[in-house]
C-alpha positions as CSV (number, residue, x, y, z in Angstrom):
1,M,134.6,35.0,148.7
2,K,130.9,35.8,149.2
3,S,130.1,39.6,148.5
4,E,128.2,40.3,151.6
5,D,131.9,39.5,153.0
6,F,133.6,41.4,150.8
7,N,136.3,44.4,152.5
8,L,138.6,45.6,150.4
9,S,141.0,46.8,153.9
10,R,141.3,43.1,154.6
11,M,141.5,41.7,151.3
12,T,144.8,39.6,150.2
13,V,147.1,39.2,147.4
14,E,145.6,35.8,147.2
15,D,142.3,37.0,147.3
16,L,143.3,38.7,144.2
17,F,144.6,36.0,142.5
18,R,141.5,34.0,143.3
19,A,139.0,36.5,142.2
20,K,141.2,36.8,138.8
21,Q,141.1,33.1,138.5
22,E,137.3,32.8,138.9
23,R,136.8,35.5,136.2
24,R,138.6,33.5,133.8
25,Q,136.6,30.5,134.3
26,R,133.2,32.4,134.5
27,L,134.6,33.6,131.1
28,A,135.5,30.2,129.7
29,A,132.4,28.7,130.4
30,L,130.4,31.7,128.6
31,P,128.4,30.3,125.3
32,F,130.5,31.2,122.0
33,E,127.9,33.9,121.2
34,Q,128.2,35.8,124.6
35,K,132.6,35.5,124.0
36,I,131.9,37.2,120.8
37,E,129.7,40.1,121.9
38,I,132.6,40.4,124.9
39,V,135.0,40.7,121.9
40,R,133.2,43.3,119.8
41,R,132.4,45.4,122.9
42,L,136.2,45.6,123.7
43,Q,137.0,46.7,120.1
44,S,134.7,49.2,120.0
45,V,136.5,51.1,123.2
46,S,139.6,52.4,121.3
47,P,137.1,55.2,119.9
48,M,135.9,56.1,123.0
49,T,136.7,59.9,123.0
50,Q,136.3,62.5,121.1
51,V,140.1,62.6,119.9
52,G,140.1,58.9,119.4
53,F,137.0,58.9,117.4
54,F,138.2,62.0,115.3
55,G,142.0,59.6,114.7
56,L,139.5,56.7,113.4
57,V,137.3,59.1,110.8
58,H,140.7,61.1,109.8
59,D,143.1,58.7,109.7
60,D,141.8,55.4,109.3
61,L,138.4,54.8,107.4
62,L,138.2,58.6,105.3
63,A,142.4,58.3,104.2
64,T,141.8,54.8,102.9
65,I,138.6,55.1,101.4
66,S,139.6,59.0,99.3
67,I,142.6,57.4,98.0
68,D,140.5,54.3,96.6
69,V,137.9,57.0,95.0
70,G,140.3,59.1,94.2
71,I,139.4,62.1,96.0
72,Q,141.1,64.7,98.5
73,I,138.7,65.2,101.6
74,S,139.6,67.9,104.2
75,R,137.9,68.6,107.5
76,A,135.9,72.0,107.0
77,S,137.9,74.9,108.3
78,P,135.8,78.6,108.6
79,A,140.1,80.5,108.2
80,M,139.5,77.9,104.7
81,I,136.2,79.3,104.0
82,P,137.6,81.7,101.0
83,N,140.2,79.1,99.8
84,Y,137.5,76.4,98.9
85,S,136.3,75.7,95.5
86,R,132.9,74.5,94.4
87,G,132.7,70.8,94.7
88,E,135.6,70.7,97.5
89,W,135.4,67.6,99.2
90,L,135.0,68.5,103.1
91,Y,133.7,66.6,106.3
92,D,132.7,68.0,109.8
93,I,132.5,65.5,112.7
94,N,129.4,67.2,115.4
95,Q,130.3,65.1,118.3
96,L,130.0,61.5,117.2
97,T,128.1,62.4,113.6
98,V,130.4,63.0,109.9
99,T,129.2,64.6,107.4
100,I,130.5,64.7,104.2
101,K,129.8,67.6,101.5
102,R,130.8,69.2,98.2
103,W,131.4,72.7,98.7
104,L,128.7,75.4,97.4
105,T,126.5,72.4,95.8
106,G,124.1,72.1,98.8
107,K,125.0,68.0,99.1
108,E,126.0,66.4,102.0
109,V,125.2,63.2,103.6
110,S,125.5,62.3,107.6
111,V,126.8,59.1,108.9
112,Q,126.2,58.0,112.8
113,G,129.1,56.8,114.5
114,F,126.7,55.7,117.4
115,E,124.1,54.0,117.2
116,D,123.3,52.2,121.6
117,D,127.1,51.5,120.7
118,F,129.8,52.4,119.2
119,K,129.7,51.3,115.3
120,P,132.3,48.7,114.9
121,R,134.8,49.8,112.2
122,L,133.7,47.9,109.3
123,I,130.3,49.4,109.5
124,F,131.2,52.3,110.4
125,G,133.5,52.6,106.8
126,A,131.2,51.1,105.0
127,Q,128.7,53.6,105.4
128,L,131.1,56.5,104.8
129,R,132.2,54.7,101.7
130,T,128.4,54.4,100.5
131,A,127.8,58.4,101.3
132,I,130.9,59.3,99.6
133,D,129.9,57.0,96.5
134,S,126.9,59.1,96.5
135,L,128.3,62.4,96.4
136,K,130.3,61.8,93.3
137,T,129.9,63.3,90.0
138,D,130.9,62.3,86.4
139,G,134.5,63.8,85.7
140,G,135.5,67.4,86.3
141,E,137.2,66.4,89.9
142,P,140.7,66.9,90.6
143,R,142.0,63.5,91.4
144,P,145.8,62.9,93.3
145,Q,148.1,61.9,90.8
146,F,150.5,58.7,91.9
147,E,152.4,56.7,89.5
148,I,152.2,53.5,87.9
149,W,155.1,52.1,90.5
150,Q,153.4,53.3,93.8
151,P,150.4,51.2,95.0
152,E,147.3,54.2,95.1
153,Y,147.7,54.1,91.6
154,W,146.9,50.6,91.1
155,R,144.2,51.2,93.8
156,R,142.4,53.2,91.9
157,K,142.0,51.1,89.1
158,L,139.8,48.9,91.9
159,P,138.6,50.9,94.4
160,I,137.7,47.9,96.8
161,S,138.4,49.9,100.3
162,F,135.3,49.1,102.4
163,L,132.9,48.1,99.3
164,S,129.6,45.9,100.8
165,F,128.7,42.7,99.1
166,E,125.4,40.9,99.3
167,T,125.4,37.3,99.6
168,A,123.2,34.6,100.4
169,N,124.7,34.1,103.0
170,G,124.8,38.0,104.4
171,T,126.8,40.9,103.7
172,W,130.7,41.2,103.5
173,I,133.2,43.9,103.3
174,A,136.1,44.4,101.6
175,E,139.9,46.0,102.6
176,W,142.7,45.7,101.3
177,F,144.7,42.3,102.8
178,V,148.0,43.9,101.0
179,E,148.6,46.8,98.5
180,P,148.4,46.0,95.2
181,V,152.0,45.8,93.3
182,L,153.4,45.0,90.2
183,T,154.5,41.6,89.5
184,Q,158.4,41.0,88.6
185,N,157.4,40.8,84.9
186,S,155.4,43.9,84.8
187,D,152.5,42.3,83.0
188,F,150.2,41.5,85.6
189,I,149.1,43.1,88.9
190,L,148.4,41.3,92.2
191,F,145.3,42.3,93.9
192,D,144.9,40.6,97.1
193,I,141.4,41.8,99.1
194,K,140.3,40.6,102.3
195,F,136.1,40.0,103.4
196,N,134.6,39.9,106.7
197,Q,131.1,40.0,107.7
198,N,129.4,43.0,108.7
199,I,128.6,40.8,111.8
200,Q,131.2,40.4,114.1
201,T,132.1,37.1,114.0
202,M,135.6,35.2,113.2
203,A,135.2,34.4,109.8
204,E,137.1,36.0,106.8
205,K,138.0,35.0,103.1
206,R,140.5,36.0,101.3
207,L,140.6,36.3,97.4
208,Q,144.0,36.7,95.4
209,L,143.9,38.4,92.1
210,Q,146.5,38.7,89.0
211,M,145.1,41.4,86.1
212,H,146.9,41.7,83.1
213,V,147.4,45.6,83.0
214,D,145.6,44.4,79.5
215,A,142.7,43.8,81.0
216,L,142.6,46.7,83.5
217,S,139.8,49.4,82.3
218,K,140.4,53.3,82.3
219,D,136.8,53.1,84.4
220,S,137.2,51.8,87.6
221,A,133.4,50.7,88.0
222,N,134.5,48.5,84.5
223,N,137.2,46.7,86.7
224,L,134.7,46.1,89.7
225,A,132.4,44.6,87.2
226,V,135.2,42.1,85.9
227,C,136.0,41.0,89.2
228,R,132.3,41.5,90.6
229,P,131.7,37.1,89.8
230,F,135.3,35.8,91.0
231,I,134.2,37.8,94.6
232,M,130.5,36.4,94.7
233,A,131.7,33.0,94.0
234,L,133.9,33.2,96.7
235,L,131.7,35.0,99.0
236,E,128.7,32.7,99.1
237,G,131.1,29.7,98.3
238,A,132.5,27.3,101.0
239,E,136.2,27.8,100.4
240,T,138.1,31.1,103.0
241,F,140.5,31.6,100.2
242,N,140.9,31.7,96.4
243,S,143.6,32.8,93.4
244,L,142.8,33.8,90.1
245,R,144.7,35.1,87.2
246,I,142.3,37.3,84.6
247,Q,143.2,38.1,81.3
248,G,141.9,40.1,78.2
249,E,140.9,42.9,76.5
250,P,139.2,45.8,78.6
251,D,136.6,47.8,76.5
252,N,138.5,50.9,77.3
253,P,142.7,50.0,77.4
254,E,144.8,52.1,78.6
């Protein structure tokens, strides 16, 4: 059906199905790069409203990061101002910009959620993670308490969510594939991590680390340092999956 002949009142069911079939054929004939771009744009549609954007920030990104890094963060509320304590973690959302702040310290970082288009979830999450890391201080912060049988306890030992890794073949961003879990004999913790590049590709890599509980330090930075060589080897290599077991004595044992 030619565009100049188009008349909605004369369209039949057969015309509709024929048009859909022609559209599918045009999409199938597109170069791979254009298909990836279409997928990227479709995946960024969900937070196109203020409500959806708030849900993405609050329920997904900040909730995930805060568990890993051991903080409690809430949206700033004028009604709660008398109850906030110095250094408390708060965030504001102004249109599509998220501002993370430490109450009464003058320290805050803003992250844009939109640049020409909505940012992909992984990139936005990685930028929020960087903002939170930049505002952390050593000690003196209230930390949510978890028991050793809870995944959150072990996530704080290896705070990997939305952490970026710069490699020779690009930037990779980490997320949990599944929650950390104690093995049956309770001697090892299974950390199961997935990595995606910060550009829209179909590539995904996965690393399973079994770490002996005695090899885990109280300092999460030490644990990340121990795991980093194995992570980099996977991300810079040709493999898409690796499974390792780590035993040893930490510098700062539990």
